[in-house]
C-alpha positions as CSV (number, residue, x, y, z in Angstrom):
1,M,83.0,-237.2,24.6
2,K,83.8,-233.7,26.0
3,I,82.5,-230.9,24.2
4,G,83.3,-227.0,24.2
5,I,81.2,-224.2,22.8
6,I,83.4,-221.3,20.7
7,G,80.8,-218.5,20.7
8,G,78.5,-217.0,23.1
9,G,76.1,-215.6,20.6
10,A,72.5,-216.8,20.4
11,W,73.4,-220.1,18.1
12,G,76.4,-220.8,20.2
13,T,74.3,-220.5,23.3
14,A,71.7,-223.2,22.2
15,L,73.9,-225.4,21.0
16,A,75.5,-225.4,24.5
17,Q,71.6,-225.9,25.8
18,V,71.8,-228.9,23.4
19,A,74.9,-230.6,24.2
20,S,74.0,-230.0,28.0
21,A,70.9,-231.9,28.1
22,G,70.6,-235.2,30.1
23,G,73.0,-233.5,32.7
24,E,76.5,-233.4,30.4
25,R,79.0,-230.4,31.5
26,I,79.4,-228.1,28.7
27,I,82.0,-225.0,28.7
28,L,81.2,-222.0,26.4
29,W,84.0,-219.6,25.2
30,A,82.3,-216.0,24.7
31,L,84.0,-212.7,24.0
32,E,81.8,-210.6,26.1
33,P,82.4,-210.4,29.7
34,D,78.9,-209.4,30.4
35,V,77.7,-213.0,28.6
36,V,80.4,-214.9,30.7
37,A,79.0,-213.6,34.0
38,S,75.6,-213.5,33.1
39,I,75.6,-217.4,32.4
40,N,77.8,-218.2,35.1
41,A,75.6,-216.1,37.5
42,D,72.1,-216.4,36.6
43,H,72.0,-219.2,33.7
44,V,70.6,-217.0,31.3
45,N,72.0,-214.9,28.1
46,P,70.0,-212.0,28.0
47,A,72.1,-210.0,25.4
48,Y,71.6,-212.7,22.7
49,L,69.0,-215.3,23.9
50,P,66.8,-213.3,26.1
51,G,63.8,-215.4,28.1
52,V,65.3,-218.7,27.5
53,P,66.6,-220.4,31.0
54,L,69.8,-222.1,30.7
55,S,70.9,-225.7,31.9
56,A,73.0,-225.6,34.9
57,G,75.7,-227.8,33.2
58,I,76.6,-224.6,31.2
59,S,79.7,-222.9,32.2
60,A,81.3,-219.9,30.5
61,T,84.7,-218.7,30.1
62,G,86.5,-216.1,28.6
63,M,89.8,-217.7,28.1
64,L,90.4,-219.9,25.3
65,E,92.9,-222.0,27.1
66,D,90.2,-223.3,29.3
67,L,89.0,-225.5,26.3
68,N,92.2,-227.3,26.1
69,G,90.7,-230.7,27.7
70,C,87.6,-230.8,25.1
71,D,87.5,-233.8,22.8
72,A,85.4,-231.7,20.0
73,L,84.8,-228.1,19.7
74,L,81.4,-226.3,18.2
75,V,82.7,-223.5,16.4
76,V,80.1,-220.7,16.2
77,A,82.5,-217.9,15.9
78,P,81.6,-215.5,13.1
79,A,83.1,-216.6,9.8
80,Q,85.1,-213.7,9.4
81,H,86.6,-214.3,12.8
82,V,87.3,-217.8,12.7
83,R,90.7,-217.7,11.4
84,A,91.6,-215.5,14.3
85,T,90.0,-217.6,16.9
86,L,91.0,-221.1,15.7
87,S,94.7,-219.5,16.0
88,G,94.3,-219.4,19.5
89,I,93.8,-223.0,20.3
90,A,96.6,-225.0,21.3
91,T,95.5,-228.4,21.0
92,N,93.7,-230.4,18.0
93,P,90.3,-231.5,19.2
94,A,87.5,-232.5,16.3
95,L,86.2,-229.0,15.1
96,V,82.4,-229.1,14.2
97,L,82.0,-225.9,12.2
98,C,79.0,-224.1,12.9
99,S,79.2,-220.8,11.5
100,K,78.1,-219.8,7.8
101,G,80.0,-217.9,5.5
102,I,83.1,-217.4,3.0
103,E,86.2,-215.6,4.3
104,A,86.7,-212.4,2.7
105,G,89.9,-212.3,0.9
106,S,90.9,-215.8,0.7
107,Q,87.4,-216.7,-0.6
108,M,87.6,-219.8,1.6
109,L,85.0,-221.6,3.3
110,V,85.0,-222.3,7.3
111,S,86.4,-226.0,6.5
112,E,88.9,-224.9,4.2
113,I,90.2,-222.1,7.1
114,A,90.0,-224.5,9.6
115,A,92.1,-227.2,7.6
116,E,94.8,-224.7,6.9
117,V,94.9,-223.2,10.5
118,K,94.5,-226.6,12.4
119,P,95.8,-229.5,9.6
120,D,95.9,-231.8,12.6
121,A,92.2,-231.3,14.0
122,P,89.4,-233.7,12.4
123,I,86.8,-231.7,10.8
124,A,83.1,-231.6,10.6
125,V,80.1,-229.1,9.7
126,L,77.0,-228.5,11.4
127,S,74.6,-227.1,9.1
128,G,70.7,-226.8,8.5
129,P,67.1,-224.8,9.3
130,T,67.7,-223.7,12.9
131,F,66.3,-220.5,14.8
132,A,68.5,-220.5,18.0
133,A,65.7,-219.5,19.9
134,E,63.7,-222.5,18.9
135,V,66.5,-224.9,19.5
136,A,67.2,-223.7,22.9
137,K,63.6,-224.2,24.0
138,G,63.6,-227.8,22.6
139,L,61.6,-227.3,19.6
140,P,61.7,-230.1,16.9
141,T,64.9,-229.3,14.8
142,A,66.7,-231.5,12.1
143,V,70.3,-230.5,10.8
144,T,73.1,-231.7,8.7
145,L,75.9,-233.2,10.4
146,A,78.8,-233.4,7.3
147,C,82.2,-235.1,8.1
148,E,84.3,-237.4,5.7
149,D,85.3,-239.5,8.8
150,E,82.4,-241.6,8.9
151,A,83.3,-242.9,12.4
152,L,83.6,-239.5,13.6
153,A,80.0,-238.4,12.6
154,K,78.6,-241.1,14.2
155,A,80.3,-240.5,17.6
156,L,79.6,-236.9,17.3
157,G,76.0,-237.7,16.1
158,A,75.6,-239.8,18.8
159,R,76.9,-237.3,21.2
160,L,74.6,-234.1,19.9
161,A,71.4,-236.2,19.3
162,R,68.7,-235.2,21.4
163,P,64.6,-236.5,21.1
164,N,64.0,-233.0,19.3
165,F,67.2,-232.2,18.0
166,R,68.0,-234.8,15.0
167,P,71.8,-234.4,13.2
168,Y,71.3,-236.4,9.7
169,A,74.9,-237.6,8.8
170,S,76.7,-236.9,5.3
171,T,80.2,-236.8,3.8
172,D,79.5,-233.8,1.7
173,V,81.2,-231.0,4.0
174,I,81.4,-228.5,1.3
175,G,78.0,-229.0,0.3
176,A,76.6,-228.5,3.6
177,E,78.9,-225.3,3.9
178,I,77.6,-223.8,0.6
179,G,74.0,-224.0,1.4
180,G,74.6,-222.0,4.9
181,A,76.8,-219.8,3.1
182,V,74.7,-218.7,0.0
183,K,71.4,-219.0,1.9
184,N,72.1,-216.1,4.3
185,V,72.3,-213.7,0.8
186,L,69.3,-215.1,-0.6
187,A,67.5,-214.5,2.4
188,I,68.5,-210.4,2.0
189,A,66.9,-210.9,-1.4
190,C,63.6,-212.0,0.0
191,G,63.4,-209.8,2.8
192,V,63.7,-206.7,0.2
193,V,60.7,-208.7,-1.4
194,E,58.8,-208.5,1.8
195,G,60.1,-204.9,2.5
196,K,58.7,-203.8,-1.2
197,G,55.2,-205.5,-0.5
198,L,55.7,-207.5,-3.5
199,G,53.9,-210.4,-2.1
200,S,54.1,-214.1,-1.8
201,N,54.7,-215.3,-5.5
202,A,57.5,-212.8,-6.1
203,R,58.9,-214.3,-2.5
204,A,58.4,-218.1,-3.7
205,A,59.9,-217.4,-7.4
206,L,62.9,-215.5,-5.5
207,I,63.3,-218.8,-3.3
208,A,63.2,-221.0,-6.1
209,R,65.7,-218.8,-8.6
210,G,67.8,-218.4,-5.6
211,F,68.2,-222.1,-4.8
212,A,68.9,-222.5,-8.5
213,E,71.9,-220.0,-8.1
214,M,73.1,-222.2,-4.9
215,T,73.0,-225.4,-7.0
216,R,74.9,-223.7,-9.7
217,F,77.4,-222.3,-7.5
218,G,77.5,-225.7,-5.2
219,M,78.2,-228.0,-7.8
220,A,81.1,-225.7,-9.3
221,R,82.6,-225.8,-6.1
222,G,82.3,-229.9,-5.9
223,A,79.0,-230.0,-3.7
224,R,76.3,-232.8,-4.5
225,A,73.3,-231.8,-5.3
226,E,71.4,-234.0,-2.9
227,T,72.9,-232.0,-0.6
228,L,72.1,-229.0,-1.9
229,A,68.3,-230.3,-1.8
230,G,68.7,-231.2,1.8
231,L,68.4,-229.6,5.2
232,S,71.9,-227.6,5.2
233,G,70.8,-226.4,1.5
234,L,66.8,-226.1,0.4
235,G,65.5,-226.5,3.8
236,D,67.7,-223.6,5.3
237,L,67.0,-221.3,2.7
238,V,63.2,-221.5,3.2
239,L,63.7,-221.1,6.9
240,T,65.6,-218.1,6.6
241,C,63.5,-216.4,3.5
242,T,60.0,-216.4,5.3
243,S,60.7,-215.1,8.5
244,T,62.0,-211.9,10.3
245,Q,63.6,-213.9,13.1
246,S,66.3,-214.0,10.5
247,R,68.6,-211.3,10.9
248,N,69.3,-211.6,7.2
249,F,65.7,-211.7,6.1
250,S,65.5,-208.6,8.3
251,L,68.4,-206.7,7.0
252,G,66.8,-207.4,3.6
253,K,63.1,-206.1,5.2
254,G,64.6,-202.8,6.3
255,L,66.6,-202.0,2.6
256,G,63.0,-202.8,0.8
257,E,61.4,-200.3,3.2
258,G,63.8,-197.4,1.7
259,R,66.5,-197.7,4.8
260,R,70.4,-197.7,3.9
261,A,72.7,-200.7,5.1
262,A,74.7,-198.9,6.9
263,E,72.0,-197.4,9.3
264,L,70.6,-201.1,9.3
265,M,73.8,-202.6,10.7
266,A,74.6,-200.0,12.8
267,D,74.8,-200.6,16.6
268,R,74.0,-204.2,16.1
269,R,75.1,-206.6,18.4
270,T,74.3,-209.8,16.3
271,V,75.7,-210.4,13.0
272,A,73.8,-210.5,9.5
273,E,76.5,-212.6,8.0
274,G,74.9,-212.7,4.7
275,A,75.9,-209.0,4.4
276,F,79.7,-209.7,5.0
277,T,79.2,-212.9,2.4
278,A,77.6,-211.4,-0.4
279,P,80.5,-209.3,-2.2
280,V,82.9,-212.5,-1.5
281,L,80.5,-214.8,-2.8
282,R,80.0,-212.4,-5.9
283,E,83.6,-212.5,-6.5
284,A,84.0,-216.0,-6.0
285,A,81.1,-216.8,-8.4
286,R,82.6,-214.5,-11.1
287,A,86.1,-216.3,-10.9
288,I,84.5,-219.6,-11.5
289,G,82.0,-218.2,-14.2
290,V,78.8,-218.9,-12.2
291,D,75.8,-216.4,-12.8
292,M,74.4,-215.0,-9.7
293,P,72.2,-212.3,-10.7
294,V,70.5,-212.3,-7.0
295,V,73.6,-212.3,-5.3
296,D,74.7,-209.4,-7.7
297,A,71.4,-207.3,-7.1
298,V,72.1,-207.7,-3.0
299,C,75.7,-206.2,-3.5
300,A,74.2,-203.2,-5.5
301,L,72.0,-202.5,-2.6
302,L,74.3,-203.2,0.3
303,E,77.0,-201.0,-1.3
304,G,74.4,-198.3,-2.3
305,E,75.1,-198.5,-6.2
306,A,71.4,-198.8,-6.7
307,D,68.0,-198.7,-4.7
308,A,65.7,-201.7,-4.5
309,D,63.4,-200.1,-7.0
310,A,66.4,-200.2,-9.5
311,V,68.0,-204.0,-8.7
312,I,64.4,-205.2,-8.6
313,G,63.8,-203.7,-12.4
314,A,66.9,-205.1,-13.5
315,L,66.2,-208.5,-12.4
316,L,62.5,-208.4,-14.0
317,A,64.1,-207.1,-17.1
318,R,66.6,-209.8,-17.6
319,P,66.2,-211.9,-20.9
320,L,63.5,-214.8,-20.9
321,R,65.4,-218.2,-20.8
322,A,64.8,-221.9,-20.0
323,E,64.3,-222.7,-16.7
324,I,66.7,-225.7,-17.1
325,S,69.6,-225.0,-18.9
326,G,70.4,-228.3,-21.2
């Protein structure tokens, strides 16, 4: 199975490293000419994955048509750019969606965008607790590989599996995607807790209540509870809510320290996807009657409607209720 990668950021480069292990040849498309040049000339990606030597089997290109001979494409473009990127693909290979987010305007998950743009292409989703640098260095990692076509899932899993990279099969595409999208927003909230110095108790409580929001929204959108409690849901949530390696957590930490969202996001080459997902998620939740107070609080912070003290106070002042609603 010939694999191509769409996206030359940290995660796309790390996945290329995984897919090229054992001497496999991989082609990676990157938007930035300097990334293409660095990978091809020096086998490094200093812009996004500094200090990690890359496999000689990875070649980079800036032309999407160079991916036309691939059997499967790992799509790692930011969620808001997936539609335009897929529109530039002339063939219909299997699409393994590795981006996490919800499209503004349409409120579509990435798999729904792909199905609309490339209706003849088989679709899978790869998601889970993955810091790109750790994956690229070969540290142990486990992910969810969700695909309704179990034969395709088996073939993709066999192609991507490595001793330190374990894909676990699922048929719940929607559940795998929702976990990845929602956790980015919740990671911003946990970063605020860190920035304000509110302690480990508060962060643990926020992770648990955030997971309840993720579960409510996911179930309303057709996800399975066991998927949300697995690697692509709870596993990814815990990872991104507990480390400054997470771009979203780092953004929230800055907000908690009193800095403004516009300042924190300016001049960033990497994307804190949760900042773009938050307002879309809020509207999508309201449209189906799902209460997501933590998501609402993150939106208020990002949009400058209130400062960290105000949104934290509002959350703590919410009426007491049963933990599990009947």
